[in-house]
N, C-alpha and C positions, 0 to 999 in steps of 0.2 A: 528350419523345422516346420513342416506343414502341420497346420492346426486342423484337428478333426472337429467337424461340427455335426452334432447329433441333432437330428430333426425328429421329433417325436410325431409319430403317424396319427392321424386323426381317427377317432372311433367312427367305423363304418358299420352301422347295424344292418343286419338282413331282416326285412320286415317278415314278421310272423303272422299268419292269419289268426284272428281270434279262436277259431275252431281248433287249430292246432294247439295253440296256447292252453285252451280248456282242457284237451286231452292230457297235455302234460301235467298240467296242474292237478288232475283228477288222479293220475298215476303216482305223483307225489303225495297227495292226500292219503291215498291207500296205503302206501308204504309207512307213512307217520301213524296211521291209525292201527296198522298191523302191530308196530311196536308198541303202542300204548296197550292194547288188548292182549299182547302176548302172555302177561301174566295168567290171565284169566284163561287163554287157551292152553297153557301148560297144566292148570289145574283141571281142566276138562278132560284132558288125555288121561290122567289118573293121579294117585297120590304124589304130592310133591314136598320135599323136605321144606322146612320153614325157612332154612337158609337160602335155598334156591329161589324160593318166593320172594324174600327180602332182596336178593340180588337183582331179580327181574324188576322189582319195584323201583330200585334205586339206579338202574341202568337203562333198561329198554323203555320203561315209562317216562322218565325224564327226556331221553333221547328222542321219542316219538314226539312229545310235546314241543320240545326245542325245533324239532325239524317242521312240526306244522306251523309254528310261529314264523320261520324263516322262509317258507316257501314262497310267500308273496313279496318279500322285502327287496327292494332295488339294491343293487351292487354296481359300483362305479365300473367303467364310465356309463355315461348316460347321453342320449341324444335327442334333440328337439327340432322337428321339422313342422312348421305350422302348428296345427293343434294336435300332432301326434307326438307323444312322449314315449320313447323307447329306453328301456334299462334291462340290464341282465338280473335274472333271479336265479335261484338254486334250480329251478327246472328249466332254464334257458331264457331267451329274450321275450319280453312282452312288450306290446305296443298298446298304450292308453290313448284313447280320444278324448281330448280335454274339452272338446265342444259338446261330448255327449256323456257327461259325467251323471251318474245315476245316484250314487250314494257315497258318502264319506264317513269314516268313522275313526276314533282314536284308540290305537292299542297301547298299552303300557306294559312293559316288561321289568322285572326286578331281578336284582342280584343281592348279596350279602350286604352291600353298602348302600342299598337303596333303589332308586329308579336307574335301570340301565339303559332303557331305550324307549322312545316313544315312536310310534310308527302310524302315519296317517294312511289308512287303507281305503284305496279309491276303486270303485268299481264303475265302469261305464255301461253303455246300453247293450253292447255286445257280449257282456258277461266276462270281460276281461278285469282281473284284479290286480293291483299294483300297489304294493306299500312303499310310501314315500318318507325318506328319513333326513335328507339333506336340507340345509337351509335354501339353496337354490330351487330344489323341488319344492319346498313349502311356498316360496315366493310365486313360482310357476303356477301351483294350484290355486293360490289366492286370487292371482290375477284372472284365471279361468272361471272361478266361482263368482267374481265381481262383475263378469261381463253378462249381458242379457242372454238368457238361454235361447238358442235357436229351435228348440223342440216344445217350447210352450212351458212345460212343467219344470219347476225349479228342482235341482239335485236336493236329495235328503242329506243334510249335514248335521251330524250331531252336535249338541251343546259344547261337550269337551272338544272336539275338532275344531269349532269356531273359535274357542278361547285360545287354543294352541296356535292357531293361524293368526291371531290377533284380529279377528273380525267380530269379536263380542267381548264385552268386559267380564272381569272375574278371574279367579284363579283355578286351578285344577286340584285343590286339596281335596275336595269331595270326591271327584273322579279317582285320584290316586288311592284314597283311603278305601273306597268301595272295591276297586279291583283288586287291592292288596288282601282284603278280607275274603273275597271271593276265591282268590288264589290259594290262600292258606287253607281255606274250608275244603276247596275242592281236591287239594293234595292229601290232605288228611283224611277224607272219605274214600279217596282212590286207594291209598295205602292200607287203610283199616278194612276196606272190603276184600282185599286180597289176602291180607293175613288171616281174616276171620274164615275165608273159603279154605285156606291152607291148613288151619286149625280144625276145621269140619271135615277134612278129608283124612286125618290122620287114624 
């Protein structure tokens, strides 16, 4: 009996120019923001029943915020070629130049059980944003940050990002607590403003 051997094809990324990646990113951000403001847009058109306003707050608003957070996050597979790191995102492939990193921030997302995901949001000097989540990506980013910068200025890396990368001592308790409070406060203000406008137009 012949034995079938399956060979997994290697991921062959198609290089995307920074300008094209930025255009796709802007379109994605526009869609996400349109979902977020849709309850306000519906109220601006005319009187909206409270139930409809609540439905929009519970669906379109969170959907837009979720999409906004996912736009930059890497998705497997990923590819590395010299200083260029290419990964898929919601808006297509993006190529990050690790030799020209400009800024690194740590984003923290929550679910009912607590912290759901931490994303290292990296921006290079070409304006390309890429959110790194995997252990291999974190190691790659740390090695890139530890190398001497070729453009003189050091990248701006937040304290929380340094701690998450193991480049600074400490814990993320303060960062996590601050982000959680800001998230709860923002959601309450968003929902309260929509409901207040809906009541005012009755």
